[in-house]
C-alpha positions, -999 to 999 in steps of 0.1 A, spaced: -329 615 -142 -326 576 -132 -348 575 -102 -374 548 -96 -410 555 -95 -442 537 -91 -447 524 -123 -411 524 -137 -387 503 -115 -350 490 -123 -348 457 -137 -340 427 -108 -304 420 -115 -291 457 -115 -275 468 -84 -270 505 -80 -242 501 -56 -216 479 -83 -197 505 -103 -194 480 -134 -233 481 -135 -237 517 -130 -213 524 -160 -233 499 -183 -266 517 -172 -298 500 -159 -325 484 -178 -360 496 -166 -392 474 -162 -426 489 -166 -455 478 -146 -481 454 -164 -515 466 -177 -501 495 -195 -514 503 -230 -489 486 -256 -484 518 -276 -479 540 -246 -457 512 -233 -435 513 -264 -433 552 -263 -425 550 -227 -395 525 -233 -381 550 -259 -381 578 -235 -368 559 -207 -337 548 -225 -325 584 -218 -324 578 -182 -302 548 -187 -279 570 -206 -279 596 -180 -273 573 -152 -242 557 -169 -229 590 -182 -228 603 -147 -210 571 -133 -187 578 -165 -178 612 -156 -171 602 -121 -148 574 -127 -130 590 -156 -123 622 -137 -101 601 -115 -65 612 -119 -50 581 -133 -71 587 -164 -53 619 -174 -59 653 -186 -76 645 -220 -102 623 -202 -107 650 -176 -114 675 -203 -137 650 -220 -155 645 -189 -157 685 -181 -174 688 -216 -200 659 -210 -206 673 -176 -217 706 -192 -241 686 -215 -255 667 -187 -261 700 -169 -282 712 -201 -299 678 -201 -312 684 -165 -321 720 -172 -341 704 -200 -357 680 -175 -368 709 -151 -383 728 -178 -405 696 -190 -412 692 -156 -425 728 -153 -447 721 -184 -460 691 -167 -472 710 -138 -486 740 -157 -501 729 -191 -529 705 -188 -523 696 -225 -488 683 -222 -490 647 -229 -466 617 -233 -464 623 -272 -455 658 -268 -428 650 -241 -412 625 -268 -412 652 -294 -394 676 -269 -369 651 -259 -362 637 -296 -330 657 -301 -315 654 -267 -322 616 -268 -302 615 -300 -274 634 -282 -274 612 -250 -272 582 -274 -240 593 -290 -225 601 -258 -236 569 -242 -219 550 -272 -186 569 -271 -183 566 -232 -190 527 -236 -163 525 -260 -140 541 -238 -147 519 -209 -143 487 -231 -110 499 -240 -102 505 -204 -115 469 -199 -139 483 -170 -171 464 -184 -158 428 -186 -155 406 -154 -124 390 -166 -96 414 -173 -69 406 -197 -39 397 -175 -15 403 -204 -19 441 -202 -2 439 -168 31 440 -187 22 461 -218 47 486 -210 77 473 -197 97 503 -201 76 522 -181 71 496 -152 112 497 -149 111 534 -151 86 537 -123 108 511 -102 136 533 -107 119 562 -95 111 546 -65 72 540 -68 55 511 -51 55 480 -72 22 469 -63 7 500 -78 26 497 -112 8 468 -127 -30 468 -136 -53 473 -166 -47 492 -199 -58 526 -197 -73 545 -226 -62 581 -224 -45 612 -244 -39 604 -277 -60 571 -278 -91 592 -266 -85 618 -293 -81 592 -319 -114 573 -308 -133 605 -311 -118 612 -344 -126 578 -358 -163 582 -347 -163 615 -363 -153 601 -396 -179 573 -391 -206 595 -382 -199 624 -408 -231 620 -425 -251 630 -394 -250 667 -388 -262 666 -351 -234 639 -344 -208 657 -361 -213 690 -344 -215 671 -311 -183 652 -315 -165 683 -330 -171 701 -297 -161 671 -276 -129 667 -298 -121 704 -294 -125 706 -257 -108 673 -250 -77 683 -271 -68 713 -251 -45 698 -227 -30 676 -251 -23 708 -274 -10 725 -242 16 695 -240 26 695 -273 31 732 -276 52 729 -245 74 702 -259 76 719 -295 84 754 -282 103 747 -249 115 709 -256 100 700 -223 76 673 -214 50 682 -187 32 648 -187 24 632 -152 1 606 -165 20 594 -197 -6 603 -221 14 625 -247 27 608 -277 65 616 -265 79 593 -238 108 605 -218 128 578 -198 142 603 -169 166 577 -158 185 584 -189 207 614 -181 235 634 -202 259 628 -174 262 591 -186 270 602 -222 309 596 -217 302 560 -208 273 554 -232 285 529 -260 248 523 -272 236 561 -280 209 558 -255 207 592 -245 197 605 -283 179 570 -292 160 560 -262 157 592 -238 127 605 -258 108 579 -281 72 579 -297 46 561 -280 28 546 -311 -5 538 -294 -6 576 -282 -4 594 -314 -37 610 -326 -45 608 -360 -40 644 -370 -3 641 -359 3 608 -373 18 622 -407 42 646 -385 52 625 -354 88 621 -364 89 660 -367 72 666 -336 97 640 -317 128 656 -334 115 693 -330 113 686 -293 144 668 -291 164 696 -309 150 724 -285 157 701 -256 194 698 -264 194 740 -266 174 744 -234 198 721 -216 226 745 -229 208 775 -218 194 786 -250 156 786 -240 140 811 -217 118 785 -198 102 813 -179 86 828 -212 52 817 -222 41 802 -253 20 827 -275 2 826 -307 2 787 -309 -28 766 -318 -50 756 -287 -73 729 -304 -67 702 -331 -94 720 -354 -74 751 -355 -61 756 -391 -25 764 -379 -20 730 -364 1 715 -388 21 745 -398 27 749 -360 45 720 -363 65 725 -392 77 760 -381 86 745 -347 105 717 -364 125 743 -387 131 766 -359 145 742 -336 166 724 -361 184 759 -370 189 767 -336 208 734 -328 227 734 -360 237 768 -351 245 757 -318 267 727 -328 286 745 -360 290 779 -347 288 781 -309 304 749 -301 327 746 -334 319 711 -344 339 715 -374 371 725 -355 365 696 -330 363 672 -360 395 686 -375 412 681 -340 400 647 -341 415 641 -376 449 655 -363 447 632 -333 433 599 -346 440 599 -383 480 611 -377 470 640 -399 501 666 -401 515 642 -373 547 657 -363 539 660 -327 531 622 -328 566 611 -342 581 631 -315 560 613 -289 567 580 -301 603 588 -298 602 601 -265 580 571 -254 597 541 -270 611 527 -239 580 527 -221 559 514 -250 583 482 -256 570 472 -223 541 447 -218 507 468 -218 500 457 -184 534 473 -172 531 504 -190 529 536 -170 501 557 -186 507 587 -164 542 589 -178 527 586 -212 504 615 -205 532 635 -192 554 630 -223 522 637 -246 513 669 -229 551 679 -232 548 673 -270 514 690 -276 529 723 -262 559 724 -282 559 755 -304 556 751 -340 535 717 -340 498 716 -353 490 707 -320 503 738 -303 479 758 -319 447 735 -311 424 748 -288 411 715 -276 446 699 -269 436 693 -233 410 669 -242 433 641 -254 440 615 -232 465 584 -235 450 551 -223 459 514 -230 437 486 -244 448 452 -233 431 436 -263 448 434 -296 434 454 -326 426 421 -347 410 406 -316 389 436 -308 378 439 -346 369 402 -348 345 407 -318 327 435 -332 325 418 -366 314 386 -350 288 401 -331 275 430 -351 280 415 -387 300 446 -402 315 424 -429 279 420 -443 269 457 -443 293 484 -427 267 510 -434 240 495 -411 262 488 -383 245 476 -349 263 502 -326 247 489 -295 273 461 -296 304 480 -300 306 480 -261 314 442 -260 349 444 -269 360 475 -250 346 461 -217 356 424 -220 391 427 -232 403 392 -216 416 373 -242 444 346 -237 464 356 -269 466 391 -256 482 389 -223 517 396 -235 506 423 -258 532 455 -260 523 490 -252 527 499 -290 500 476 -298 479 485 -268 482 526 -271 451 543 -279 439 580 -275 407 589 -257 391 622 -263 367 642 -238 338 657 -258 315 682 -239 278 684 -244 260 689 -268 291 676 -291 288 643 -275 256 635 -293 276 639 -327 307 625 -313 295 601 -290 312 570 -274 303 549 -302 317 571 -331 350 575 -310 353 537 -307 354 539 -345 379 567 -342 400 546 -318 398 514 -343 411 534 -372 440 550 -351 450 517 -339 452 504 -372 473 533 -386 494 533 -355 502 495 -365 511 502 -398 533 532 -389 551 513 -362 557 482 -386 570 511 -411 595 523 -384 607 485 -375 612 478 -412 632 512 -418 654 499 -387 659 469 -403 670 488 -434 693 509 -414 708 477 -401 711 461 -435 727 493 -449 751 503 -421 760 473 -402 795 457 -410 782 423 -410 758 434 -438 781 455 -457 810 432 -459 813 414 -492 815 377 -483 841 352 -504 810 328 -500 787 333 -530 759 316 -509 760 341 -484 758 370 -508 728 354 -524 713 351 -489 719 387 -483 700 398 -513 672 378 -508 670 391 -472 671 426 -488 646 419 -514 621 403 -489 627 434 -466 621 459 -495 589 442 -504 575 442 -468 584 479 -468 567 485 -500 535 465 -489 533 484 -455 540 519 -472 514 514 -501 488 500 -477 494 533 -451 492 556 -484 460 540 -495 442 540 -461 451 577 -455 452 595 -490 426 573 -509 402 564 -483 403 588 -454 412 621 -470 385 618 -498 357 608 -474 369 635 -449 365 662 -477 333 650 -485 320 651 -449 335 686 -444 318 695 -476 282 683 -463 289 701 -430 291 735 -450 329 739 -447 326 761 -479 326 798 -481 291 803 -492 280 805 -456 267 780 -430 230 796 -426 219 777 -458 233 745 -447 214 751 -411 182 755 -426 182 728 -454 199 700 -435 188 684 -402 208 676 -372 198 641 -376 213 639 -412 244 655 -399 249 628 -374 241 601 -399 270 618 -424 293 614 -396 286 578 -389 284 570 -425 320 587 -428 332 565 -402 318 533 -415 330 539 -450 365 544 -438 364 512 -417 350 491 -445 375 507 -471 404 503 -446 394 465 -449 384 464 -410 348 450 -415 356 418 -433 363 390 -410 384 371 -438 404 402 -448 411 410 -413 425 374 -407 446 375 -441 460 411 -432 466 403 -397 491 371 -411 508 395 -435 515 421 -411 525 396 -382 549 382 -409 563 414 -413 567 422 -376 584 390 -369 610 395 -397 617 430 -387 618 420 -350 643 392 -360 667 411 -380 692 416 -351 692 378 -347 697 371 -382 729 398 -380 745 376 -354 739 344 -372 754 362 -404 784 371 -382 788 335 -374 781 320 -406 806 343 -426 840 329 -424 855 360 -433 839 381 -404 846 355 -375 883 354 -384 891 382 -364 870 388 -331 883 423 -322 880 436 -359 844 424 -361 834 438 -326 849 472 -337 835 474 -372 800 465 -356 804 491 -329 814 518 -354 779 520 -371 752 508 -348 717 511 -359 684 518 -340 675 480 -343 708 468 -334 705 490 -300 680 464 -287 706 436 -290 729 435 -260 767 441 -264 774 407 -248 751 389 -272 772 403 -301 804 394 -287 794 361 -279 786 351 -314 820 352 -333 830 318 -335 827 303 -372 797 279 -376 789 267 -412 757 252 -399 743 283 -391 740 291 -428 718 264 -435 696 277 -407 696 312 -420 687 299 -455 658 279 -441 643 306 -417 645 332 -447 627 309 -471 599 304 -443 596 341 -442 594 346 -478 571 316 -484 545 330 -457 549 366 -469 544 357 -504 515 333 -498 495 355 -477 498 383 -496 487 364 -528 455 352 -507 451 391 -498 452 401 -535 430 375 -545 404 384 -517 408 423 -526 403 416 -565 370 396 -557 358 422 -534 367 449 -560 345 430 -584 315 425 -561 314 452 -535 334 483 -541 358 494 -568 382 511 -542 401 481 -538 413 481 -574 437 508 -568 453 491 -537 454 457 -557 477 476 -582 500 491 -557 504 462 -535 510 439 -569 546 459 -567 552 439 -534 542 406 -548 566 408 -576 595 416 -559 599 451 -554 619 464 -583 653 462 -598 674 471 -566 663 453 -539 683 469 -515 666 503 -519 642 509 -490 
């Protein structure tokens, strides 16, 4: 029992008051003069007393609150064994008192099996204490910051900062792993195997209770941080609307790698996903938290242990898939996003642009977003449009992003390396361009270039349509809008060329007529370029990938139940991310070189379209026939005003009437510059696309064939738009 006697005493250095010395156990000194054979026999018996003292101190220390439920259960099991040991000591004392033939040799025979058990218990306890750094004098200070996330979490919860640091504690899954490891090492010893199996069974009961709570309710009751799943309580679903890093889904629940017992090592990912899925269902009110978990394994040696994890994973996946696809209509939500962000069946959007043209021509900082939102609401409620039947039209909002599309994309590409691998995009950095939109080149950006839609997504759909994926939708929307707007500008130029009297009049100067045909040809080439690029992005990139995504979501008529049972929510989320990444890549928005070249071509086209009214005034001054009769010219111009010419003030048109032969040289020089830059940058774009088609994706081959018509001159009739 560890008490000193007359002939057996503690060794001098031992101090029973010191906790560390009691945990290691005392060495005993036997009085001199004892027979050598009896001395050796006594030493072999007295070792049990050392083990008993150490185990008693171990149970006292490890039963403290900070060591967790698994250590408490292990201590309870050891306490039962120590109670049996004391019962044996009492029986042996009775034998000594009543049996005169009871000798030291008989005592040794009676305690042989118990000494073996105490030796294994002592060895296990010492290993746990060593992992807790409770036997060494100098603790490893590096362990103080072994879990930075946990320290930050404790600080957020208002815990005392001084109590956060300290030694690393062996608890939970680590203790179970240690017992399992020793069980495998001592598999050839039947007594040790029986002892350790019993300890593992008892110690795993609280761990299995936490596991069943997680698997069947999606909740964590882990006050001592010993379960294999770690919860970051500071990350809440209320922050999903501003979460550009998918933090809620990726970081709210994570695996503690050092707390995974060997029995769960192969299924730890399924354990994580099963609880995450069910947690989402529970937060939507789909789990009865008051119910008790029944018919679940209570110990790790239960034969249903692995099947319980697999069944829980399958069940929670089916419930969340059904919640997303059926209850919250995920496919319908995605179709709604396609209408608004990919301009699919966009009759409402054309009407919206027509109503808001005057507002969108202003600098972005002066645009009244409230007025734009009102106009959008009016358009969305117009009967007969696709948006009128959309049940989610209230979720679409108008915002202005004062960073130009090219600068925004260049920041993303430079930060995350999208041009290297669009499929493995680091989404954590997509926040950068959205929150830091201050670029010197963008201070005069127009409303058309800054217009972007936002979309409110309720939980749990916000897990699939997160802020990160919504940012990708916005990138594609702004790109398609820029092409649509440029197409409108070029069509207005075509109307100007086709209707205005200055362009319709057949001049007696052949040089002017040649210049007109050259301008018509260039405008036609630009229009072909924009239309073919827009068709490629919508019909050959977005639509096929969209149909593929809908097929994987189970939009076929065969039924959704098979999809729910065969596919996981994480696969669904990855399919959605892959769809957007593929669209961005094939729309040439993830390659920095393509972005630069494409921006130059589009800027050239935009400048030419905006310069058309100026060219009309120059043409009026350069053509001697038109400048002869001021009144006649003014009347001819006024009869057929075009949409583009409306932007020119009447006073400007009336002012440029005097004949100026030098204007023709200026016109020729200006048009040559536009044609040179357009042809040069278009050729660079085609060369780059051909190279990428040969090295990365063949999708660009079709685009090269389409854009080659713009490079060749746009056909025999240059005036056809």
